[in-house]
N, C-alpha and C positions, 0 to 999 in steps of 0.2 A: 504494499500500499504506499509506503514512504517513497519508493522509487517513482510511482505514478504521480505522487503529489508534488515532487520537486519542480518539474517544469511549470506547473501551475503557479507555484510561488513566484517565479520570475515574471509571469504574466500579470500577477496581482500587483507587483511593484509598478508595472507600467500603467495600471489603472489609476495610480496616484498622480501621474504627470498631468498637470493642469495647463492652462494657457501660458504663453510666454509672458514674462514679467520683467520689468526694469528697462533701463535705457539700451541695453545691449541685445534687445530682442530682434535684431536684424537678420539673424540666420533662421531660415525656414526649411523644413523638410519639403521635398518636392512630391506633389500628388502623383499617384500611380500605384502600380502593384509593388509591394514590398515583401521581401522574404526575411524572416528572422530565425535565428538559431540560438538555442539555449543549451549550454553545456555546463556540467558540474566540474569545477576545478579542484575543490577540496571538500572533504567531509571529515569532521571530528565529532564522534559521539561518545558521551559519557558511558563508561562501563563496558566498552567493547574490548575484546582481546587485542593484544598488540598485532598490528598489521591489518586488522579487519577494516578500519576506516579507509586505509589506502586502497584496499581491494574494492570497497564500495564506491569510492570516488572514481577509480579506473573503470568500473563496470558502468556507472552512470554517465561518465564522460563519453564513452563509446556509444551510448544510447541517447545522445543529445536529441532535442526536439526541434524540428523545423516546421514553420508554419508560414502561410502566405495570406496577405490581406490587401484590400484595395483602400488606399487613402485618398479621399476626396480633396478638392481644392480647399474647402472650408476647414477640413481636419488638418491639412498641411499648414494653414495660416494660424490656426489655434488648436493644437493637439488637445484632445479631450481624454478623460480617464478611461472611457470604454473603447477607445480606438483599437487597441491590440487584443482585447479579450472579448469584446462584444457583449459583456454583461456588467452589471453594477456589482459592487462588492460592499454590502452594507456592514460587514464585520470588520472592515479595515478603516483605519484613521491615518491620514497623512499629515506630516509635519515638515516645515521648513523646506518645501519643494520649490525648486526653480527649474525652469526649462527655458533658457534664454542664452543668446549669444553663442550658441554652439555647445553649451555645457548643460547637462542635466544632473541634478543631485537632490537628495532628500532622504526622508525616513518614513517608513510605513509600518504600522503595528496592526496585526490581524489577530483576532481571537475567534477560535472555532472550537466547538465542543469536541469534534473528532480529532483535531490535530493539535489542540492546545493553543499556546500563544506564540506568535512569530513576530520578531522585530527585524525588519530588513532595512539596510541602508544601501543607497544606490549612488554611484558616482560614474559619470561617463561623458562622452562627447557625441555630438551629432552634426551632420552636415546636410546639404541638400539631398544627397543620395546615399548616405550611410549613417549608421549609428553603432556605437560600441560602449558597453558599460559593464561595470563589475557590481555585483549584488552580493552583499554579505548578509547572511541570515543567521539569527540566533533563535533556535526553536526550543520551547519548553513543551515536550510531548509527555504529558502525564508524569511530570517530575524528573524526566530524563532530559539532559541538555544535549542538543545537537547544534553544531556550528557548521555552516556550509558557505562556500564561496562559489558563485556562479558567474558565468560570462554570457552576456547576451549581445549578439551582433546582428546587424541587419543591413540590407542594401536594397535600393530601388532596382527592380529588374525590368521595368518597362511600363507600358500602359496597362491599365487594369484589364484582366481577362474576364470572360463571361463567368468563370468559376468563382472569382473573388469579388465581382461587383455586387454591391448591396442592392437588394430589391427595391 
């Protein structure tokens, strides 16, 4: 269950990205079809036998998640929280987020009965046709502590296809 949950955590972080803020908001992502890839870089879980966290990280890294989406002109001008996930996340609260001047950073805390409490910090860069960020997650899963580092990268691959256009 945890392996399936991890890529979703990365997508939840993106739900916290709001509209560009501040004077350096001159960098915009370009509308069109985007492909994003999430991979696990590091996992450290409390109470695991030596070497197990490294094996988990290697296994999850090779099973990275790739998804495609269509970003409209409006979404490119003002990225919204639901852009990369398509759903709202009422169990998550964002703090100190900025999405401006080619840099995105912030913190999101999610509380879920099934997976406990997750605190994610994000730091990365974006341009008109690409994005790259590091997401550090601290998860309290039923009293067990899990620390994870993920990398999310994306690129514009062209005009929106029929498969990714929104109805």
